[in-house]
N, C-alpha and C positions, 0 to 999 in steps of 0.2 A: 093207617092214613084209604082211606076210598081213592079210590081213581073213576075220571068218567071217561069211558071208552066209544070208540064210533067205530063202522066198519068201511072201510073201502068200497063204495055204491055196492055197501048192501048186503056185500060179500060175509057171509057170520068169519068163514076162515084169514080175511085178513082184517083181522081188531085192529085199532089204533088211539092211544092212550092218549084223549086232550085236556085232560083236569086231573084234576085235585082233589079231594074234601076233607078236610079238618075233621075231625074227632075227639075224645076226650084221652087218646094216647098222645095224638098228632097234632096239638095248638096252633090257632096261629099264630105268624111272630110277633102278633098285636092285640090287646082288648077289642074285640070284640064292641061292645056295648060303650067305652070311651071311645075309643078309636075307629070304629065301625064305619066310616069315610076314608078309610088308608088301604090302599094295598101296596104288599111289597114284596118285594125277589130278597130273598136270601139265601146266602150258603153257608155253610162253615167251614171255618179252616179243616185239616183234618191231621196227625188222625188225633187225635180224643184231645181239643184246644176247646175253650170258649170264646173264640177267635173266629170272626164270618163278618163274611162281604154282603153287603148290601143298595139297593137300588127300592126308594119309596117312593109313594107319592099320597101325595095329600091331595084329595075333590073334596073338602067340604068348600060351598060357596064365601067367598070373601076371605077365607085361608087356605087356598092351594100351597102345593112346592112341592118342589123334588127336591125330596133326600139324595146322598151319596155316600155309601161312608165306605173308606178302603181298609181292611184288617192291615196292613203293612203299605207298600207305594199301591202309586196312580198314573199310568202312564196313559201319556195323549200320544198319538197321534194323526195330522192330518196330512192328508196328500197332497190338499193344492190351499183355499184360501177360510181362514176363521174368523169368522165374525162375533161380537158378543154385542150386544144391546141390554145395557139394564135401566131400567125408566125411572128409578129411584137410584135410590144409596147401592154401593156396593163396599165391602169390608174385608180387605184380607189381612191374616194374619199367618207369620210365617216363626214358628216357637226357637229353629235351628238359623240355617245360612241359605239364602237364598241365591241362584242366579241365573242370568238372564241374558241370554246372548242374541243380538242381532242380525242378519248378516248383513243386510243393507240396509238402506234409511229406516228411520224411525222421527215419527210426529207426536208431538204431545201439545194439544192445549186446554189450558181450562180456562172456561169463562169468568167466575170468577175469584173466589179465593184458590192459595195455595201455601200448603206450611208445610217445613220437610225440620224434622228433627232428628240429629244424630246423637248419642250417649256418647258417644266413646273420639273415635278420630274417622275422616272423611278421607278418601285420596280421588283425586278428580286427574285422568290425562286426556290428552289431546292430541290423536296423531298428525293433526295440519293446522287449520288456524280453524279461530271460534270468536262469532260477533253475539253482543251482547247490547243490547238497546232496552230502555226504564224509559218509559214517555215521562212519568211523572217521577216524586222525587224515590232516592237509595238514601239506607243510613245500613251501616255498617259497626258490628261493634265488637272486638276483640278483647277479652276478659287478661289474658294473656301479653305473649311478647308475639310478633308477626315478625315475618321477614318475606320480602316482596324480590323477586332473580329477575332479571331478564336479558338473555346472554347475547342477542343482539341489538337492535333501535330502540326503543321506546320513543312516541310522541301524545303530549298532553294538552287537547285542546277546548275550552272554556269560552262557550259564544258568547254569553249574555251573563250580566250578572259576576260577583266579587266571590277569588278565591279564600281561602280560608285557610292557613297551620296553626294548630294552637298545642304549643308541650306543654301542660301544666304544674310541671313539680322538677321534670329531669331533666336535659342539655339532648341540643339538637347537633350533631355533624353532618357534614355535605364530604366528601374524600372523589376529588375526581381527576383520575390518573393520564387523562388528555388534558386540552385547551379546555375555559368555560367564555359562553357571550351571553350577554345578556343584554335586552334591548326593552326600554322602557319611552312607551309613548304619552307617557304625561306624566305625574310628579313621580318622585320616589322619594321616602322617608325611610327613617332605619330609627328605631328611638332604645335606647339605651335605657333604662329604666334607674332613678335616686341609686348610688353607690354602688352599682354596679361599672364594667372596666367592658374598656375594648378596647383586642389587640391587633393590629394585624402586622403577619412578618411575611414581608419575600424574598426571595435566596437571591432575585436579578435585579432590572429595572424595574423602577415604581414612574408610571405617567402619570397625568391626569390630565385631559384635555376640556378645558370648557370653554363653548364659543361665544359665553357671554358674559355676564360678568360672575366673580367667584367669592361667594361671601362665607365670613367665616365666625358663627358666634358662640363667646364662649365665655362662661360665667367664673372662671376660677386663671389660673395664672398657665401661659402655654411657655411651654422646654425645650428645644431642641438642638441633641445630643449626637456631634458628627465626629466621626473617627476619620472622615478627609476633609474635601475644603466644601466652602458654600458658598455658589453660585446662581444670581439674581439679574435678571436682566430684563429691562422693557424697551419698546419700541416707542413708547411714547412717553414716558417717567413711573418716578416711583417716587412716593412718597408716605410716610410713618406720621403719622399724627396723634400725640398723646396731649391729655386735657392742659392747654395752658402753652404746649409747643408742638411743635415740628420741623420735619426735613425732608425737605421737597428737593428733588434731583431732576433735572428736564435741559433740553437745551444749551450742556455744556455748562451748566452753571448749578453749583450747591447751595440751597438756599436753607439757613438752620435759622427757628424760632424761634424765642422760649422769654416768657414774660417776664418773669425776672434774673435769671443769671445764664450765663453761658460761661462752661469749664472746660477747659481741656488741659487733661496734666499726664505726665509720661513720667516713670517718676518720682527724683523730687522738683521734677520743673513742673510749673501751671501757667497756664493764662485766662483770666476772669474778666469775661465782659458785660458788665451789670446792665440794670435797665435805668439807673442815674444817667449811664453817658461816663464813666470810671470806668478804665478796664486796668488791670493788674494786673503784672507781668514777674512771677518770680521764678528763680533757678536756685542748685547746692550753689554752686560755684560764679558761676559765671550769664549774664543775659547780655547777646546781641543781638539788633537790629541792623540791619543795615539796606539798603537800595542803592542799584548803579553802584560806583564805587565811591560812597559814605555811605558812613559804618556807626555804629552810638554802642557802644560799649560796656556793662555794668559788671564788675566785680569786684572780692574782698580787699582788692590791690588800688580801687581808685574807678574815676569814669571816663572811660573817651570818650572824640567823638574827631570821626576822621572824615576828609571828602575832598576833594580841589576850590573847597569853599564854604564855614563853618559861619556862620551867624547869630550871633546873639544877639536878644531887643528886648525892648520892655518899657512899654507906653509913662509908667514910673522912674524906678529903680534898677539899675543895674548892677547888682553886688556878686566879689568873687575874695572870696576871703581864704585863708590857707596857713599853712607854718612858713610856705615858699609858695609865694607865682610868681610863676616866670611864663614867659610872650615871647617869643619866636627865642 
């Protein structure tokens, strides 16, 4: 390779090589005819290696670029600030691992869209607090399971609009180690679809407090099973109503109403009050009616009427019969 020599101060005893010229044996690093607008600095790896480091410049109008090639590692150290301004697009490709360490704050601002794809796992650890603000809508899709773990308090607030939780195929379970308080300022609706059941198990006491009316609409039969006693109390009245029947308790009175018949039964004893005015009373061995010191008794041995005075009267005929009739 030929060199270009200059002399310091024109002194031939002080030659200085300031350049070189390529020849047939030492060719340029690029094809001069096809890439004559390129300039480069290339250093080969040694010894006896095809590797090289290179800094190349393309000066063709409209196609200018700077190309850097590091045969192995590329280290960059800036003692103070470092600013990079890319006026069009930028692409970074790392074939293996990447580590980025920021000793102080970091700000990332994307004026249009941002898309991030992680083919495998992702872990994020925040040493202190985290704030996330989405001014529009947010959609999160998780194809597998999800676990949400909060080691301290959690608060969710929906300022406007509705909140919907939909479990399409599985079940929803909630477990509270402490207490639970729910406040609903308007209507509260619970719908268990047809053919499904609802079970409530309270190991302690179960209290319902309603400031206004308490209404239960039921399509089938209601059954109440108690291991202890049942106690129903009202400051006003208690009323049970069925078609053509009612029982009302108020002001120290009990009013039983039936359109056809009222029957009281205990063992083999029965008292029946019928709508036609008849009253039937029957007992297995004896029927007794008493009032004050008077009493009437009916049994297999006969009929007894006793009292200070017993009066028998009829508008037409009074008939007394028997094998023996004893008066006084």
